[in-house]
DSSP file (Angstrom, degrees, kcal/mol; ACC not computed):
  #  RESIDUE AA STRUCTURE BP1 BP2  ACC     N-H-->O    O-->H-N    N-H-->O    O-->H-N    TCO  KAPPA ALPHA  PHI   PSI    X-CA   Y-CA   Z-CA
    1    1 A M     >        0   0    0      0, 0.0     4,-1.8     0, 0.0     5,-0.1   0.000 360.0 360.0 360.0 -47.5   88.4   87.4  108.3
    2    2 A F  H  >  +     0   0    0      1,-0.2     4,-2.4     2,-0.2     5,-0.2   0.922 360.0  49.1 -60.2 -44.6   88.8   88.6  104.7
    3    3 A F  H  > S+     0   0    0      1,-0.2     4,-1.9     2,-0.2    -1,-0.2   0.826 106.7  55.9 -68.6 -29.4   86.4   91.5  105.2
    4    4 A D  H  > S+     0   0    0      2,-0.2     4,-1.8     1,-0.2    -1,-0.2   0.903 108.8  49.2 -63.1 -39.9   88.2   92.5  108.4
    5    5 A I  H  X S+     0   0    0     -4,-1.8     4,-1.7     2,-0.2    -2,-0.2   0.940 113.3  43.7 -65.7 -48.6   91.4   92.8  106.3
    6    6 A I  H  < S+     0   0    0     -4,-2.4    -1,-0.2     1,-0.2    -2,-0.2   0.816 114.2  51.7 -71.2 -26.8   89.9   94.9  103.5
    7    7 A R  H  < S+     0   0    0     -4,-1.9   151,-0.5    -5,-0.2    -1,-0.2   0.854 116.0  39.1 -73.8 -33.9   88.1   97.1  106.0
    8    8 A S  H  < S+     0   0    0     -4,-1.8    -2,-0.2    -5,-0.2    -1,-0.2   0.662  86.8 112.1 -92.3 -16.5   91.2   97.8  108.1
    9    9 A R     <  +     0   0    0     -4,-1.7     2,-0.3    -5,-0.1   149,-0.2  -0.378  39.1 163.8 -64.6 128.7   93.7   98.2  105.3
   10   10 A R        -     0   0    0     -2,-0.1   100,-0.6   147,-0.1     2,-0.4  -0.958  46.2 -94.2-138.5 156.0   95.1  101.7  104.9
   11   11 A S  B     -a  110   0A   0     -2,-0.3     2,-0.5    98,-0.1   100,-0.2  -0.620  42.7-157.0 -72.6 124.8   98.0  103.3  103.1
   12   12 A I        +     0   0    0     98,-2.2   135,-0.1    -2,-0.4     3,-0.1  -0.900  23.3 170.9-110.1 131.2  100.8  103.6  105.7
   13   13 A R        +     0   0    0     -2,-0.5     2,-0.4     1,-0.1    58,-0.1   0.327  62.0  68.1-121.4   4.4  103.7  106.1  105.2
   14   14 A H        -     0   0    0    139,-0.1   138,-3.0   135,-0.1   139,-0.5  -0.994  63.7-175.1-130.0 128.7  105.5  105.9  108.5
   15   15 A Y  B     -E  151   0B   0     -2,-0.4     2,-0.1   136,-0.3   133,-0.0  -0.885  26.0-115.1-127.4 150.6  107.4  102.7  109.5
   16   16 A L        -     0   0    0    134,-3.0     2,-2.2    -2,-0.3   134,-0.3  -0.459  38.7-108.3 -73.4 153.8  109.2  101.4  112.5
   17   17 A A  S    S+     0   0    0     -2,-0.1    -1,-0.1   132,-0.1    55,-0.1  -0.457  82.4 118.1 -82.2  66.0  113.0  100.8  112.1
   18   18 A Q        -     0   0    0     -2,-2.2   132,-0.5   132,-0.1    -2,-0.1  -0.990  64.5-123.1-136.6 122.9  112.4   97.0  112.2
   19   19 A P        -     0   0    0      0, 0.0     2,-0.5     0, 0.0    55,-0.1  -0.265  26.0-113.9 -65.0 152.8  113.2   94.7  109.2
   20   20 A V        -     0   0    0     53,-0.1     5,-0.1   128,-0.1   128,-0.0  -0.780  40.0-109.9 -85.8 126.9  110.5   92.6  107.7
   21   21 A E    >>  -     0   0    0     -2,-0.5     4,-2.1     1,-0.1     3,-0.7  -0.214  20.5-119.1 -59.7 145.0  111.3   88.9  108.4
   22   22 A R  H 3> S+     0   0    0      1,-0.3     4,-2.6     2,-0.2     5,-0.2   0.863 113.3  55.9 -53.8 -41.3  112.3   86.8  105.4
   23   23 A E  H 3> S+     0   0    0      1,-0.2     4,-1.7     2,-0.2    -1,-0.3   0.863 107.7  48.8 -63.9 -34.3  109.3   84.5  105.8
   24   24 A K  H <> S+     0   0    0     -3,-0.7     4,-2.3     2,-0.2    -1,-0.2   0.881 109.5  51.8 -72.4 -37.1  106.9   87.4  105.6
   25   25 A V  H  X S+     0   0    0     -4,-2.1     4,-2.3     1,-0.2    -2,-0.2   0.926 110.0  50.1 -61.5 -43.7  108.7   88.7  102.5
   26   26 A E  H  X S+     0   0    0     -4,-2.6     4,-2.3     1,-0.2    -2,-0.2   0.870 109.3  51.3 -62.8 -36.6  108.3   85.3  101.0
   27   27 A Q  H  X S+     0   0    0     -4,-1.7     4,-2.3     2,-0.2    -1,-0.2   0.883 108.1  51.9 -68.6 -37.7  104.6   85.3  101.9
   28   28 A L  H  X S+     0   0    0     -4,-2.3     4,-1.9     2,-0.2    -2,-0.2   0.933 112.2  46.0 -60.2 -45.4  104.1   88.7  100.2
   29   29 A L  H  X S+     0   0    0     -4,-2.3     4,-2.7     1,-0.2    -2,-0.2   0.869 109.6  54.2 -67.6 -36.2  105.7   87.4   97.1
   30   30 A E  H  X S+     0   0    0     -4,-2.3     4,-1.6     2,-0.2    -1,-0.2   0.916 106.5  52.4 -62.3 -41.6  103.6   84.2   97.2
   31   31 A A  H  < S+     0   0    0     -4,-2.3     4,-0.4     1,-0.2    -2,-0.2   0.925 111.8  46.3 -58.9 -44.4  100.5   86.3   97.4
   32   32 A A  H >< S+     0   0    0     -4,-1.9     3,-1.3     1,-0.2    -2,-0.2   0.922 111.5  50.6 -63.7 -44.5  101.6   88.2   94.3
   33   33 A L  H 3< S+     0   0    0     -4,-2.7    -1,-0.2     1,-0.3    -2,-0.2   0.732 108.7  52.9 -69.2 -21.5  102.5   85.0   92.4
   34   34 A R  T 3< S+     0   0    0     -4,-1.6    -1,-0.3    -3,-0.2    -2,-0.2   0.456  84.5 113.7 -91.4  -1.7   99.1   83.5   93.2
   35   35 A A  S <  S-     0   0    0     -3,-1.3    60,-0.1    -4,-0.4    -3,-0.0  -0.329  77.2 -98.7 -67.1 151.2   97.2   86.5   91.8
   36   36 A P        -     0   0    0      0, 0.0     2,-0.4     0, 0.0    59,-0.1  -0.349  39.1-162.7 -69.0 154.3   95.1   86.0   88.7
   37   37 A S    >   -     0   0    0     -3,-0.1     3,-2.3    57,-0.1    51,-0.1  -1.000  28.7 -96.7-141.3 138.5   96.5   87.0   85.4
   38   38 A G  G >  S-     0   0    0     -2,-0.4     3,-1.5    49,-0.3     4,-0.3  -0.313 109.0  -3.9 -55.6 128.3   94.9   87.6   82.0
   39   39 A K  G 3  S-     0   0    0      1,-0.3    -1,-0.3     2,-0.1     0, 0.0   0.600 116.5 -84.6  63.4  12.4   95.2   84.5   79.8
   40   40 A G  G <  S+     0   0    0     -3,-2.3    -1,-0.3     1,-0.1    -2,-0.2   0.824  96.0 129.9  62.9  32.1   97.2   82.9   82.5
   41   41 A I    <   -     0   0    0     -3,-1.5    -2,-0.1     2,-0.0    -1,-0.1   0.829  46.5-159.8 -88.9 -34.1  100.4   84.5   81.2
   42   42 A Y        +     0   0    0     -4,-0.3    -5,-0.1     1,-0.1    46,-0.0   0.967  15.2 177.0  52.9  65.1  101.8   86.0   84.5
   43   43 A P        +     0   0    0      0, 0.0    38,-1.8     0, 0.0    -1,-0.1   0.432  38.7 112.3 -80.3   2.6  104.1   88.6   82.8
   44   44 A W  E     -B   80   0A   0     36,-0.2     2,-0.3    96,-0.1    36,-0.3  -0.289  42.1-173.4 -81.1 158.8  105.2   90.1   86.1
   45   45 A E  E     -B   79   0A   0     34,-2.3    34,-2.8    -2,-0.0     2,-0.4  -0.973  13.4-146.8-143.3 148.5  108.6   90.2   87.9
   46   46 A F  E     -B   78   0A   0     -2,-0.3     2,-0.6    32,-0.2    32,-0.2  -0.958   3.9-159.3-124.9 133.9  109.3   91.5   91.4
   47   47 A L  E     -B   77   0A   0     30,-2.3    30,-2.9    -2,-0.4     2,-0.6  -0.952  12.6-150.8-113.9 116.0  112.4   93.2   92.6
   48   48 A V  E     -B   76   0A   0     -2,-0.6     2,-0.5    28,-0.2    28,-0.2  -0.764  13.0-171.1 -89.9 122.8  112.8   93.1   96.4
   49   49 A V  E     +B   75   0A   0     26,-3.2    26,-2.2    -2,-0.6    -2,-0.0  -0.964  25.8 145.4-117.9 119.2  114.8   96.1   97.7
   50   50 A D        +     0   0    0     -2,-0.5    -1,-0.1    24,-0.2     3,-0.0   0.294  34.2 113.6-134.5   7.8  115.8   96.1  101.4
   51   51 A Q    >>  -     0   0    0      1,-0.1     4,-2.4     2,-0.0     3,-0.7  -0.740  61.7-142.3 -82.4 121.3  119.2   97.8  101.4
   52   52 A P  H 3> S+     0   0    0      0, 0.0     4,-2.3     0, 0.0     5,-0.2   0.836  99.1  56.5 -53.7 -36.6  118.8  101.1  103.3
   53   53 A E  H 3> S+     0   0    0      1,-0.2     4,-1.6     2,-0.2     5,-0.1   0.906 110.7  43.7 -63.3 -40.4  121.2  102.9  100.8
   54   54 A L  H <> S+     0   0    0     -3,-0.7     4,-2.2     2,-0.2    -1,-0.2   0.903 111.6  52.8 -71.1 -41.1  119.0  102.0   97.9
   55   55 A L  H  X S+     0   0    0     -4,-2.4     4,-0.6     1,-0.2    -2,-0.2   0.894 108.6  51.5 -60.5 -39.4  115.8  102.8   99.7
   56   56 A Q  H >< S+     0   0    0     -4,-2.3     3,-0.7    -5,-0.2     4,-0.3   0.900 111.6  46.4 -64.5 -40.2  117.2  106.2  100.4
   57   57 A K  H >< S+     0   0    0     -4,-1.6     3,-1.5     1,-0.2    -2,-0.2   0.819 101.0  67.1 -70.7 -30.4  118.1  106.8   96.8
   58   58 A M  H >< S+     0   0    0     -4,-2.2     3,-2.3     1,-0.3    -1,-0.2   0.710  79.9  80.3 -64.5 -19.7  114.7  105.5   95.7
   59   59 A V  G X< S+     0   0    0     -3,-0.7     3,-1.0    -4,-0.6    -1,-0.3   0.841  86.4  59.5 -53.7 -34.2  113.1  108.6   97.3
   60   60 A R  G <  S+     0   0    0     -3,-1.5    61,-2.1    -4,-0.3    62,-0.6   0.376  74.4  96.9 -79.4   5.8  114.1  110.5   94.1
   61   61 A C  G <  S+     0   0    0     -3,-2.3     2,-0.3    59,-0.2    -1,-0.2   0.712  91.7  32.8 -68.4 -17.6  112.1  108.2   91.9
   62   62 A K  S <  S-     0   0    0     -3,-1.0    59,-0.4    58,-0.2    58,-0.3  -0.961  79.2-123.1-136.4 155.5  109.3  110.8   92.0
   63   63 A K  S    S-     0   0    0     56,-1.7     2,-0.3    -2,-0.3    -1,-0.1   0.900  94.8 -12.7 -60.6 -42.0  109.0  114.6   92.2
   64   64 A N  S    S+     0   0    0      1,-0.1    -1,-0.2    -3,-0.1    57,-0.0  -0.970 111.9  54.9-153.7 166.0  106.9  114.3   95.4
   65   65 A G  S    S+     0   0    0     -2,-0.3    -1,-0.1    -3,-0.1    -2,-0.1   0.640  89.4  81.3  83.8  14.8  105.0  111.8   97.3
   66   66 A S    >   +     0   0    0     -4,-0.2     3,-1.8    -7,-0.2     4,-0.3   0.336  49.3 104.9-132.4   7.1  107.8  109.3   97.8
   67   67 A N  G >  S+     0   0    0      1,-0.3     3,-1.2     2,-0.2     4,-0.3   0.816  73.4  67.5 -59.0 -30.8  109.9  110.6  100.7
   68   68 A F  G >> S+     0   0    0      1,-0.3     3,-1.4     2,-0.2     4,-0.8   0.646  77.4  83.1 -68.1 -13.6  108.5  108.0  103.0
   69   69 A I  G X4 S+     0   0    0     -3,-1.8     3,-1.0     1,-0.3    -1,-0.3   0.889  84.8  58.8 -56.2 -38.6  110.3  105.2  101.1
   70   70 A Q  G <4 S+     0   0    0     -3,-1.2    -1,-0.3    -4,-0.3    -2,-0.2   0.702 101.1  55.8 -67.8 -18.2  113.5  106.0  103.1
   71   71 A E  G <4 S+     0   0    0     -3,-1.4    -1,-0.3    -4,-0.3    -2,-0.2   0.723  94.3  86.2 -80.9 -22.5  111.6  105.2  106.4
   72   72 A A    <<  -     0   0    0     -3,-1.0    77,-0.2    -4,-0.8     3,-0.1  -0.446  68.3-146.3 -85.2 150.9  110.6  101.7  105.2
   73   73 A P  S    S+     0   0    0      0, 0.0     2,-0.3     0, 0.0    76,-0.1   0.540  82.6  32.7 -86.2  -6.6  112.7   98.6  105.5
   74   74 A L  E     - C   0 148A   0     74,-1.0    74,-2.7    -5,-0.1     2,-0.4  -0.996  51.9-180.0-154.9 139.0  111.4   97.1  102.3
   75   75 A A  E     -BC  49 147A   0    -26,-2.2   -26,-3.2    -2,-0.3     2,-0.6  -0.993  13.9-155.6-136.2 138.5  110.1   98.1   98.8
   76   76 A I  E     -BC  48 146A   0     70,-2.6    70,-2.8    -2,-0.4     2,-0.5  -0.957  12.2-148.7-114.3 114.5  109.0   95.6   96.2
   77   77 A V  E     -BC  47 145A   0    -30,-2.9   -30,-2.3    -2,-0.6     2,-0.7  -0.726  12.2-148.2 -85.3 123.1  109.3   97.0   92.6
   78   78 A V  E     +BC  46 144A   0     66,-3.0    65,-2.5    -2,-0.5    66,-1.2  -0.838  26.4 166.0-101.1 115.6  106.5   95.6   90.5
   79   79 A C  E     -BC  45 142A   0    -34,-2.8   -34,-2.3    -2,-0.7     2,-0.3  -0.758  12.6-173.0-121.1 165.8  107.5   95.1   86.9
   80   80 A A  E     -BC  44 141A   0     61,-2.1    61,-3.4   -36,-0.3   -36,-0.2  -0.980  29.5-114.0-156.0 161.1  106.1   93.3   83.9
   81   81 A D    >>  -     0   0    0    -38,-1.8     3,-1.7    -2,-0.3     4,-1.0  -0.853  19.4-165.5-100.9 103.2  107.0   92.4   80.3
   82   82 A P  T 34 S+     0   0    0      0, 0.0    -1,-0.1     0, 0.0     6,-0.1   0.757  87.2  64.5 -60.4 -24.5  104.6   94.2   77.9
   83   83 A A  T 34 S+     0   0    0     56,-0.4     3,-0.1     1,-0.2    57,-0.1   0.740 101.3  51.6 -70.3 -21.5  105.7   91.9   75.1
   84   84 A Q  T <4 S+     0   0    0     -3,-1.7     2,-0.3     1,-0.3    -1,-0.2   0.815 122.5   9.2 -82.0 -32.1  104.3   88.9   76.9
   85   85 A S    ><  -     0   0    0     -4,-1.0     3,-0.9   -42,-0.1    -1,-0.3  -0.991  48.1-145.4-155.8 138.4  100.8   90.3   77.5
   86   86 A D  T 3  S+     0   0    0     -2,-0.3     3,-0.2     1,-0.2     4,-0.1   0.529 106.0  58.1 -78.3  -5.5   98.6   93.2   76.6
   87   87 A T  T 3>  +     0   0    0      1,-0.2     4,-2.9   -49,-0.1   -49,-0.3   0.007  67.3 121.0-108.1  27.1   97.1   93.0   80.1
   88   88 A W  H <> S+     0   0    0     -3,-0.9     4,-2.6     1,-0.2     5,-0.2   0.864  72.9  51.7 -60.9 -37.0  100.4   93.5   81.9
   89   89 A I  H  > S+     0   0    0     -3,-0.2     4,-2.3     2,-0.2    -1,-0.2   0.954 113.9  42.7 -65.0 -49.1   99.2   96.7   83.7
   90   90 A E  H  > S+     0   0    0      2,-0.2     4,-2.5     1,-0.2     5,-0.2   0.918 114.9  50.8 -62.5 -43.7   96.1   95.0   85.0
   91   91 A D  H  X S+     0   0    0     -4,-2.9     4,-2.2     1,-0.2    -2,-0.2   0.927 112.7  44.9 -61.1 -46.4   98.0   91.8   85.9
   92   92 A A  H  X S+     0   0    0     -4,-2.6     4,-2.0    -5,-0.2    -1,-0.2   0.862 112.4  52.9 -67.7 -35.0  100.7   93.7   87.8
   93   93 A A  H  X S+     0   0    0     -4,-2.3     4,-2.5    -5,-0.2    -2,-0.2   0.911 109.4  47.9 -66.8 -41.9   98.1   95.8   89.6
   94   94 A V  H  X S+     0   0    0     -4,-2.5     4,-2.4     2,-0.2    -2,-0.2   0.920 111.0  51.1 -64.9 -42.4   96.2   92.8   90.8
   95   95 A A  H  X S+     0   0    0     -4,-2.2     4,-1.7     1,-0.2    -1,-0.2   0.894 111.1  49.0 -60.6 -39.5   99.4   91.2   92.0
   96   96 A T  H  X S+     0   0    0     -4,-2.0     4,-2.2     2,-0.2    -2,-0.2   0.911 109.1  51.9 -66.3 -42.6  100.2   94.4   93.9
   97   97 A A  H  X S+     0   0    0     -4,-2.5     4,-2.0     1,-0.2    -2,-0.2   0.899 106.8  53.7 -61.0 -40.6   96.8   94.5   95.4
   98   98 A F  H  X S+     0   0    0     -4,-2.4     4,-2.4     1,-0.2    -1,-0.2   0.905 108.3  50.6 -59.9 -40.4   97.2   90.9   96.6
   99   99 A M  H  X S+     0   0    0     -4,-1.7     4,-2.7     1,-0.2    -2,-0.2   0.885 106.6  54.0 -66.4 -37.2  100.4   91.9   98.3
  100  100 A T  H  X S+     0   0    0     -4,-2.2     4,-1.9     1,-0.2    -1,-0.2   0.902 111.8  45.0 -63.9 -38.4   98.7   94.9  100.1
  101  101 A L  H  X S+     0   0    0     -4,-2.0     4,-2.2     2,-0.2    -2,-0.2   0.890 112.5  50.8 -71.4 -39.0   96.1   92.6  101.5
  102  102 A A  H  X S+     0   0    0     -4,-2.4     4,-1.2     2,-0.2    -2,-0.2   0.908 108.8  52.7 -63.3 -41.0   98.7   90.0  102.5
  103  103 A A  H ><>S+     0   0    0     -4,-2.7     5,-3.0     1,-0.2     3,-0.7   0.936 109.3  48.7 -59.8 -46.6  100.7   92.7  104.3
  104  104 A E  H ><5S+     0   0    0     -4,-1.9     3,-1.7     1,-0.2    -1,-0.2   0.900 107.7  55.0 -60.6 -40.9   97.6   93.8  106.2
  105  105 A A  H 3<5S+     0   0    0     -4,-2.2    -1,-0.2     1,-0.3    -2,-0.2   0.768 109.5  47.8 -64.3 -24.8   96.9   90.1  107.2
  106  106 A M  T <<5S-     0   0    0     -4,-1.2    -1,-0.3    -3,-0.7    -2,-0.2   0.178 120.8-106.7-101.0  16.3  100.5   89.9  108.6
  107  107 A D  T < 5S+     0   0    0     -3,-1.7     2,-0.3     1,-0.3    -3,-0.2   0.786  78.3 133.3  62.6  29.8  100.2   93.2  110.6
  108  108 A L      < -     0   0    0     -5,-3.0     2,-0.3    -6,-0.2    -1,-0.3  -0.798  51.0-133.1-103.7 151.4  102.5   95.0  108.1
  109  109 A G  E     - D   0 149A   0     40,-3.8    40,-2.0    -2,-0.3     2,-0.3  -0.710  26.3-179.8 -97.1 156.9  101.7   98.4  106.6
  110  110 A S  E     -aD  11 148A   0   -100,-0.6   -98,-2.2    -2,-0.3     2,-0.3  -0.986  14.7-166.1-151.3 160.3  102.1   99.1  102.9
  111  111 A C  E     - D   0 147A   0     36,-1.8    36,-2.7    -2,-0.3     2,-0.4  -0.953  21.8-129.0-151.6 131.2  101.7  101.9  100.4
  112  112 A W  E     - D   0 146A   0     -2,-0.3     2,-0.6    34,-0.2    34,-0.2  -0.642  17.3-162.3 -78.0 129.1  101.6  101.9   96.6
  113  113 A V  E     - D   0 145A   0     32,-2.9    32,-2.1    -2,-0.4     2,-0.2  -0.958  18.7-135.7-113.4 110.5  104.0  104.3   95.0
  114  114 A Q  E     + D   0 144A   0     -2,-0.6    30,-0.2    30,-0.2    29,-0.1  -0.452  34.1 163.2 -68.1 132.6  102.9  104.9   91.3
  115  115 A I    >   +     0   0    0     28,-2.3     3,-2.3    -2,-0.2    12,-0.4   0.713  45.1  91.4-115.3 -47.6  105.8  104.8   88.9
  116  116 A R  T 3  S+     0   0    0     27,-2.2     3,-0.1     1,-0.3    27,-0.1  -0.316 105.2   5.3 -57.7 125.6  104.3  104.3   85.4
  117  117 A G  T 3  S+     0   0    0      1,-0.3    -1,-0.3    -2,-0.1     2,-0.2   0.584 106.1 118.5  78.8  11.1  103.6  107.6   83.9
  118  118 A R    <   -     0   0    0     -3,-2.3     8,-2.7   -57,-0.1     9,-0.4  -0.683  59.3-122.4-109.8 164.7  105.3  109.7   86.6
  119  119 A E  B     -F  125   0C   0      6,-0.3   -56,-1.7    -2,-0.2     6,-0.3  -0.838  21.3-129.8-108.4 141.3  108.3  112.0   86.7
  120  120 A S    >   -     0   0    0      4,-3.4     3,-1.5    -2,-0.4   -57,-0.2  -0.324  29.6-105.0 -81.0 167.7  111.3  111.7   88.9
  121  121 A A  T 3  S+     0   0    0    -61,-2.1   -60,-0.1   -59,-0.4    -1,-0.1   0.776 122.4  57.7 -62.0 -26.6  112.8  114.4   91.1
  122  122 A A  T 3  S-     0   0    0    -62,-0.6    -1,-0.3     3,-0.1     3,-0.1   0.556 121.4-107.2 -82.6  -8.4  115.6  114.8   88.5
  123  123 A G  S <  S+     0   0    0     -3,-1.5    -2,-0.1     1,-0.4     3,-0.1   0.183  87.0  99.2 105.3 -18.6  113.0  115.5   85.8
  124  124 A G  S    S-     0   0    0      1,-0.2    -4,-3.4    -5,-0.1    -1,-0.4  -0.126  87.6 -62.0 -85.0-168.9  113.1  112.3   83.7
  125  125 A S  B  >  -F  119   0C   0     -6,-0.3     4,-2.1     1,-0.1    -6,-0.3  -0.470  37.1-129.3 -76.1 148.5  110.6  109.5   84.0
  126  126 A S  H  > S+     0   0    0     -8,-2.7     4,-2.3   -11,-0.4     5,-0.2   0.882 110.5  55.2 -60.1 -38.7  110.3  107.6   87.3
  127  127 A E  H  > S+     0   0    0     -9,-0.4     4,-2.7   -12,-0.4    -1,-0.2   0.927 107.0  48.0 -63.3 -46.0  110.6  104.4   85.4
  128  128 A S  H  > S+     0   0    0      2,-0.2     4,-2.2     1,-0.2     5,-0.2   0.888 109.6  54.5 -62.1 -39.1  114.0  105.4   83.9
  129  129 A F  H  X S+     0   0    0     -4,-2.1     4,-2.5     1,-0.2    -2,-0.2   0.950 113.5  40.2 -59.4 -50.5  115.2  106.5   87.2
  130  130 A L  H  X S+     0   0    0     -4,-2.3     4,-2.8     1,-0.2     6,-0.3   0.870 110.9  58.7 -68.4 -35.8  114.5  103.1   88.8
  131  131 A R  H  X>S+     0   0    0     -4,-2.7     5,-1.5    -5,-0.2     4,-0.7   0.924 112.9  39.3 -57.6 -44.8  115.7  101.3   85.8
  132  132 A E  H  <5S+     0   0    0     -4,-2.2     3,-0.4     3,-0.2    -2,-0.2   0.926 117.9  47.5 -71.7 -45.5  119.1  102.9   86.1
  133  133 A L  H  <5S+     0   0    0     -4,-2.5    -2,-0.2    -5,-0.2    -3,-0.2   0.883 124.9  29.3 -63.4 -40.1  119.3  102.7   89.9
  134  134 A L  H  <5S-     0   0    0     -4,-2.8    -1,-0.2    -5,-0.2    -2,-0.2   0.291 105.1-116.8-110.1   8.4  118.3   99.1   90.2
  135  135 A N  T  <5 +     0   0    0     -4,-0.7    -3,-0.2    -3,-0.4    -4,-0.2   0.908  46.7 177.0  58.9  45.4  119.6   97.7   86.9
  136  136 A I      < -     0   0    0     -5,-1.5    -1,-0.2    -6,-0.3     6,-0.1  -0.699  31.3-115.2 -82.6 127.2  116.1   96.8   85.6
  137  137 A P    >   -     0   0    0      0, 0.0     3,-1.8     0, 0.0    -1,-0.1  -0.247  17.4-118.0 -65.3 151.2  116.3   95.5   82.0
  138  138 A E  T 3  S+     0   0    0      1,-0.3    -2,-0.0    -7,-0.0    -7,-0.0   0.763 109.1  69.0 -58.3 -28.8  114.6   97.4   79.2
  139  139 A R  T 3  S+     0   0    0    -58,-0.1   -56,-0.4   -57,-0.0     2,-0.4   0.701  91.0  75.5 -67.9 -17.0  112.3   94.5   78.4
  140  140 A L    <   -     0   0    0     -3,-1.8     2,-0.4   -59,-0.2   -59,-0.2  -0.802  68.5-151.7-100.9 136.6  110.4   95.2   81.7
  141  141 A A  E     -C   80   0A   0    -61,-3.4   -61,-2.1    -2,-0.4     2,-0.6  -0.813  17.8-132.4 -97.4 145.5  108.1   98.1   82.4
  142  142 A V  E     +C   79   0A   0     -2,-0.4   -63,-0.2   -63,-0.2     3,-0.1  -0.880  26.5 174.2-103.2 119.9  107.8   99.3   85.9
  143  143 A L  E     -     0   0A   0    -65,-2.5   -28,-2.3    -2,-0.6   -27,-2.2   0.920  58.2 -41.4 -85.6 -51.8  104.3   99.8   87.2
  144  144 A C  E     -CD  78 114A   0    -66,-1.2   -66,-3.0   -30,-0.2     2,-0.4  -0.945  44.9-111.4-163.1 175.0  104.8  100.7   90.9
  145  145 A C  E     -CD  77 113A   0    -32,-2.1   -32,-2.9    -2,-0.3     2,-0.7  -0.990  21.5-148.7-119.8 135.8  106.7  100.1   94.1
  146  146 A L  E     -CD  76 112A   0    -70,-2.8   -70,-2.6    -2,-0.4     2,-0.4  -0.934  13.8-153.8-103.4 115.2  105.0   98.6   97.1
  147  147 A V  E     -CD  75 111A   0    -36,-2.7   -36,-1.8    -2,-0.7     2,-0.3  -0.746  19.4-176.9 -90.2 133.4  106.6  100.0  100.2
  148  148 A V  E     +CD  74 110A   0    -74,-2.7   -74,-1.0    -2,-0.4     2,-0.3  -0.969  16.5 115.8-137.4 144.9  106.2   97.7  103.2
  149  149 A G  E     - D   0 109A   0    -40,-2.0   -40,-3.8    -2,-0.3  -132,-0.1  -0.970  65.7 -58.3 177.9 179.2  107.1   97.7  106.9
  150  150 A Y        -     0   0    0   -132,-0.5  -134,-3.0  -134,-0.3   -42,-0.1  -0.681  66.7-109.5 -77.2 126.4  105.8   97.6  110.5
  151  151 A P  B     -E   15   0B   0      0, 0.0  -136,-0.3     0, 0.0    -1,-0.1  -0.278  29.0-173.1 -64.2 137.3  103.5  100.6  110.9
  152  152 A A  S    S+     0   0    0   -138,-3.0     2,-0.3  -136,-0.1  -137,-0.2   0.167  76.7  53.9-106.6  12.0  104.7  103.5  113.0
  153  153 A E  S    S-     0   0    0   -139,-0.5     2,-0.5     2,-0.0  -139,-0.1  -0.986  72.2-143.3-142.1 151.3  101.2  105.1  112.6
  154  154 A Q        -     0   0    0     -2,-0.3     2,-0.4    -3,-0.0  -142,-0.0  -0.964  15.0-170.3-117.1 132.1   97.7  103.8  113.2
  155  155 A K        -     0   0    0     -2,-0.5     3,-0.1  -147,-0.1    -2,-0.0  -0.977  23.7-121.5-122.8 135.1   94.9  104.8  111.0
  156  156 A A        -     0   0    0     -2,-0.4     3,-0.1     1,-0.1  -148,-0.0  -0.414  39.9 -96.4 -69.2 146.7   91.2  104.1  111.7
  157  157 A P        -     0   0    0      0, 0.0     2,-0.3     0, 0.0  -149,-0.2  -0.320  42.7-110.0 -59.3 145.9   89.4  102.1  109.1
  158  158 A R        -     0   0    0   -151,-0.5     2,-0.3  -149,-0.2  -149,-0.0  -0.585  29.1-127.1 -77.2 140.6   87.5  104.1  106.6
  159  159 A E        -     0   0    0     -2,-0.3     2,-0.6    -3,-0.1    -1,-0.0  -0.662  19.7-118.1 -85.2 142.8   83.7  103.9  106.9
  160  160 A I        -     0   0    0     -2,-0.3     2,-0.2     4,-0.1    -1,-0.0  -0.730  41.6-161.2 -79.9 122.5   81.7  103.1  103.9
  161  161 A T     >  -     0   0    0     -2,-0.6     4,-2.2     1,-0.1     3,-0.2  -0.568  32.9-108.0-106.2 166.2   79.5  106.1  103.3
  162  162 A E  H  > S+     0   0    0      1,-0.2     4,-1.9     2,-0.2     5,-0.2   0.894 119.3  60.2 -55.9 -40.1   76.4  106.8  101.4
  163  163 A H  H  4 S+     0   0    0      1,-0.2     4,-0.3     2,-0.2    -1,-0.2   0.920 106.7  45.1 -56.7 -44.3   78.5  108.7   98.9
  164  164 A K  H >4 S+     0   0    0      1,-0.2     3,-1.6    -3,-0.2    -1,-0.2   0.892 110.1  54.6 -66.6 -38.5   80.5  105.6   98.1
  165  165 A L  H >< S+     0   0    0     -4,-2.2     3,-1.7     1,-0.3    -1,-0.2   0.786  96.7  66.4 -66.4 -25.7   77.4  103.4   97.9
  166  166 A Q  T 3< S+     0   0    0     -4,-1.9    -1,-0.3     1,-0.3    -2,-0.2   0.624  89.5  67.0 -70.1 -11.0   76.1  105.9   95.3
  167  167 A K  T <  S+     0   0    0     -3,-1.6     2,-0.5    -4,-0.3    -1,-0.3   0.497  84.6  88.0 -84.6  -4.2   78.9  104.7   93.0
  168  168 A V    <   -     0   0    0     -3,-1.7     2,-0.3    -4,-0.1    -3,-0.0  -0.836  58.9-176.5 -99.0 130.1   77.3  101.3   92.8
  169  169 A H        -     0   0    0     -2,-0.5     2,-0.5     2,-0.0     4,-0.1  -0.902  16.1-143.9-124.7 152.7   74.7  100.7   90.1
  170  170 A H  S    S-     0   0    0      2,-0.4     2,-2.4    -2,-0.3    -2,-0.0  -0.977  73.4 -26.4-121.7 125.9   72.5   97.7   89.3
  171  171 A D  S    S+     0   0    0     -2,-0.5     2,-0.3     2,-0.1    -2,-0.0  -0.215 131.5  21.8  71.0 -47.3   71.6   96.7   85.7
  172  172 A T              0   0    0     -2,-2.4    -2,-0.4     1,-0.0     0, 0.0  -0.957 360.0 360.0-142.4 163.2   72.0  100.3   84.3
  173  173 A V              0   0    0     -2,-0.3    -2,-0.1    -4,-0.1    -1,-0.0   0.424 360.0 360.0 -95.3 360.0   73.8  103.5   85.2
């Protein structure tokens, strides 16, 4: 079952106009909260955005590559407190990955929108844009947004190719 999920998971950028049920949102968040964290600190915090007006405004969080946010019924902004842990980036990334797999298991599509280190459509940082729009406190750094919804597109699973297998080494590189 797990390997079926990781084999079929693809980034989805087109969504049906159908809200994600509250129980599924809670399961996504449970998956994130159960993810491993360096030193068991769990420095992350998650902001669930499902208001269409906010999702439409969130499109401007990046210069490009974020227009599809307005099609989705849900975005989860993944933040963490760098003062709590020097592994906040890794911790938040693993929690996000857990949510992408949970979404696939529930027949939801998802797509990671990178925020950390990116520029907004207005020219400032993507993080500052979301901080102002969503009232995110200064103590939290924003890693990404996970956009989630029922897929309006189907993508075939990617095949594992020889090229990808050549990236695996044993004992030495």
